[in-house]
TORRODREN-717605 format. One record per residue (C-alpha): x, y, z; residue in three letters. Coordinates in steps of 0.5 Angstrom, whole numbers, plus 2048, in hexadecimal, padded with zeros to 3 digits. Each point is the difference from the previous one (the first is absolute). Layout:
BEGIN
XYZala
...
// end
This chain:
BEGIN
84C838771met
7FD7FF7F8ser
7FA8027FDleu
7FE7F9800val
8017FE807arg
7FC807802val
7FB7FD7FCser
8007F9802arg
7FF803808phe
7FA8047FEala
7FD7FB7FDleu
8017FC806ser
7FC805805leu
7FC8017FCleu
7FE7F97FFval
8017FF808phe
7FB806800ala
7FA7FC7FBleu
8017FA804met
7FF803807thr
7FA8057FDser
7FD7F97FEile
8017FB806ser
7FE806805gly
7F98017FCala
7FF7F8800tyr
801800807phe
7FB806802trp
7FB7FD7FAala
8017F9804arg
7FE801807glu
7FB7FC803trp
7FA803803lys
7FC7FE806ser
7FA8037FFgly
800802807ile
7FE807803leu
805800807trp
7FE805805pro
807804803glu
8027FC805pro
800804807pro
806803803ile
8037FE806val
806803804thr
8047FA801pro
802803807gly
8067FD804asp
8047FD805ala
7FB803805ala
7FA8027FCthr
7FB7FC7FDala
7FD8017FApro
7FC8067FEser
7FA7FB800asp
8017FB806ala
7FC7FF806ile
805802805val
8007FB806leu
806802804phe
8048067FEasp
804800807gly
7FB805804lys
7FA7FA802asp
7FD7FA800leu
7F98047FFser
7FE7FC7F9ala
8017F9805trp
7FB7FD804ser
8057FF807gly
8058047FDgly
7FF804807asp
8047FA803gln
8068007FDtrp
806805800ile
8018057FCval
807804800ala
8048047FCasp
7FC7FE7FAgly
8007F9801ile
7FB7FB803ala
8027FA805thr
7FB7FA801val
7FE800807ala
7FA7FC803lys
7FB7FE7FAthr
7FF8007F9ser
7FE8067FCile
7FB8007FBthr
7FE8067FAser
7FA803801lys
7FF8007F9gln
8007FA7FBser
8037FF7FAphe
7FF7FA7FAgly
8058017FAasp
806804802cys
807802800gln
803800807phe
806803803his
8037FF807leu
807801803glu
8027FB806phe
8067FF805ala
8017F9804thr
803801807pro
808802800ala
8007FD806glu
7FF7F87FEval
7FC7FC805lys
7FD7F97FEgly
8007FC7FAser
7FC7FD7FBgly
7F9803800gln
802804807gly
8058047FDarg
7FD8067FDgly
7F97FE7FEasn
7FA8057FDser
7FC7FF7FAgly
7FB8047FBile
7FA7FD800his
7FC8027F9phe
7F9800800met
8017FD807gly
8017F97FEarg
8078007FBtyr
806801804glu
8078027FDleu
8057FE806gln
804805803ile
8067FD804leu
807800801asp
8037FC7FCser
8078017FEphe
8047FA803gly
7F97FE803asn
7FE7F97FEthr
7F87FF801thr
7FC7FB7FCtyr
8008047F9phe
7F98017FEasp
800804807gly
8078047FFgln
7FF8087FEcys
7FE8017F9gly
7FB7FA801ser
7F97FF7FEphe
7FF7FD807tyr
7FF7F9800lys
7FF8017F8thr
8068017FCgln
808802802pro
8038067FDpro
8047FF7F9ser
806802804val
801803806asn
802807800ala
800802807cys
804805803arg
804800807gly
7FC801807pro
7FF806801gly
8008037F9glu
7FB8037FCtrp
7FC7FC7FAgln
7FA8017FCser
7FA7FC7FDtyr
7FD8027FAasp
7FB7FC7FEval
7FB8007FAile
7F97FC803phe
7FB7FD7FCthr
7F97FF804ala
7FD7F97FFpro
7F98007FDarg
7FA7FC802phe
7FA7FE7FClys
7F8802803ala
8007F8803asp
807802804gly
8057FB7FCser
8078037FDleu
7FF8037F9his
808802801thr
805800805pro
804805803ala
8068037FCtyr
806803803ala
8078027FEthr
805802805val
8078047FFleu
804800807gln
805805801asn
8008007F8gly
8007FA7FFval
7FB7FC7FCleu
7FE7F9805ile
7F97FF7FEhis
7FD8017F9asn
7F97FF7FEhis
7FF7FB806leu
7FA7FD800glu
7FE800807leu
7FC7F9803lys
7FB803805gly
801803807thr
8067FF803thr
8017FC807ala
8057FC805tyr
7FB7FB801thr
7FC7FF7F9glu
8007FF7F9ala
7FF8067FCpro
7F98017FEser
7FB8057FDtyr
7FA803804thr
7FC8057FClys
801808802his
7FF8067FFarg
8048037FAasp
803805804lys
8047FE807glu
804804806pro
8077FF7FFile
8037FD807ser
807801803ile
8027FA805gln
802800807asn
8047FA801his
804803807gly
8068027FCasn
801808800pro
8018007F8val
8008087FEarg
7FC8037FAphe
8008067FCarg
7FD8037F9asn
7FA7FC7FFile
7FB8017FBtrp
7FB7FD7FAval
7FF8027F9arg
7F97FE7FDglu
8008027F9asn
8047FA7FDile
7FA7FE7FBala
8037FF7F9pro
7FE8087FCleu
7F97FE7FCthr
8008037F9gly
7FA8017FCgln
7FF7FB7F9gln
7FF8057FBleu
8017FA7FAgly
8047FA7FEgly
808800800ala
8038037F9thr
8057FB7FDglu
8068037FCpro
8008007F9pro
8047FB7FDala
8078017FDleu
8018007F9pro
8047FB7FCglu
8068037FFasp
801802807val
7FE7F9803arg
// end
């Protein structure tokens, strides 16, 4: 290689290094600052398929249903709770929350429509997320598995077959009421069934009932969760709730710092 080529190569490297340094300097100089002092997010151990997150309130871990009123009426064996005799209601009340539950409709198929693997989760005792065997089982769509009963069908049918374990993961936002009892903001729910999104920030129209239209009546900020006995031996496991779902709040120390304008020659 000639001396001229070596010199050109060295010059090219120098120019590249210089431009990289300049662009890097401008990158850091142009950082936008929010002016908010953020606290450190708390550490939560996520858990796994059989273990709840470290900050969760465990409502059923396979041992007993002592966290539920009426839980002594259900059958608990081999880490599984099976519906029997009555509905159950959590002894603790909840408002905004993340809720996880796993269920399996009976492996032996009996009945059809609403008579096949029927149960449900009633948030705040009023807003029902339907449980049903909807695998090859047609019923009214706002009453099938994954629907908010008589309010909204799921966006897709993500059901597994009879006897197979399924999961619900729900982000529930409780409604708020004004002092005079009128509605301030409605309830919302985001639901994943078996990891598939079936409701995305759904606005709930009110209580869910078979005989009347949805409507709101003022109630407490926190109410129990109930699981329905509809006469079918639906099985449950791994039930937990997380209440720490509010956005992190920072301290506003000052206004946002805008980045400086680029010089004319690099615009």
